[in-house]
Each structure stands twice: as C-alpha cells, then as structure tokens.
N, C-alpha and C positions, 0 to 999 in steps of 0.2 A: 543387531544394533548395539553399538558400544556406548559407553558412558558419555563420550563427547557428542555423539549423535543425539542421544536422549536430551542432553542439555540444550543442544541446538534446536531440537524439535519443540521443547517447552518455550524457549525464547521466541521462536517463530510464532507459536500460538499466542503468546502474550502480546507481541508487537502487532501482529495482524488483528488480534482481538481488540486492541486499543483503538483501531480505526472504526470498528463496527458501530459503537454508539453514535459517533459523529456522522457517519454515512447514513445510518437509519434516520437520525434527526434531520439531516439535510434533505433526504428524499421525502419525509413526511411533511416538512414545512415548506419545501421547495425554495429554500433559502440556505445559503452557505455563509456562515460568519467568518470563515477563514480568509486570510489575505490572499488575493489572486496570485501575486508574485511567488509567494511561498508554495502554493499548490502547483504552479507551473514548474518550479525548480524541483519539487518533490516528485512529481510524475516523471519528469525527464530523468532524474537521478535513479529512481526505482526501475524505470524501463531499461536504462543502460546497465544497471546491476543485474537485471533479469537476463539480458543478453549475455553478459559476462558469466553468470552462474550456469547458463546453459552450455556455454563453450567449455567451461571447466568441469561440467557434469556434476555440479553440487546441487542435488535436488531439494534439499532443505532450504538452501539459500535461494534457489530458483523460485520455489513456491512462496517463500516469504516475500520476495521482491515483486513477483507477479501479482500476488493478492494485494500488496500494499499499493502498487501502481494502479491496479484496477479500482480499488476503493477510493483512492485519492482522485482518480480520473472522473469518477461519478461526481465527487464534490466539485471538480473543476467545471464539468459540463453545466451543473446547476448554477455555479457562480457566473459563468459566461452568459447564461440565459438571463440572469438578473440584470445585466448591463444593457 
C-alpha cells in the first residue's frame, strides 16, 4: 500500500465514520432530523459513485461510497417511515 492509498484509506474511515453517530441516533430514536431531499440526493449520488468505483476497480472509493450510501439509506428509510 503506497502513501496515496493510506491517505485515501484514512479519509474513507473519517468520512464513513462521520455518518455513524447520525445513523446510530436515527436508529435509536426512530427519527431522522435530516432533510428528506438531501438524503435522497445523497443516497443516489453515493450509489452512482459506488457503481463507478466498481467499474474503475478503485476499492477504497468503492468501500467509501458503498458504506456512505448504506448508512444514509438507513436514515432515508427511517425518515420515510416518519411521514
């Protein structure tokens, strides 16, 4: 693993980790304070970037986007159930 991959790995962990507290809170409270339109755009964008990173075989970028899409999708499901 070269220096660029290490930086990418740490960036991925920080970015994915930033969603963890929000997702845990959403699941515990069964309420999502985030704007639904934001969540829909985020899930869509992260899913598209997941597909793109799979196509180009960038596994750090793939993992980042997959986990971000997954966590934000959890928030989206809870938000949709609120309505």
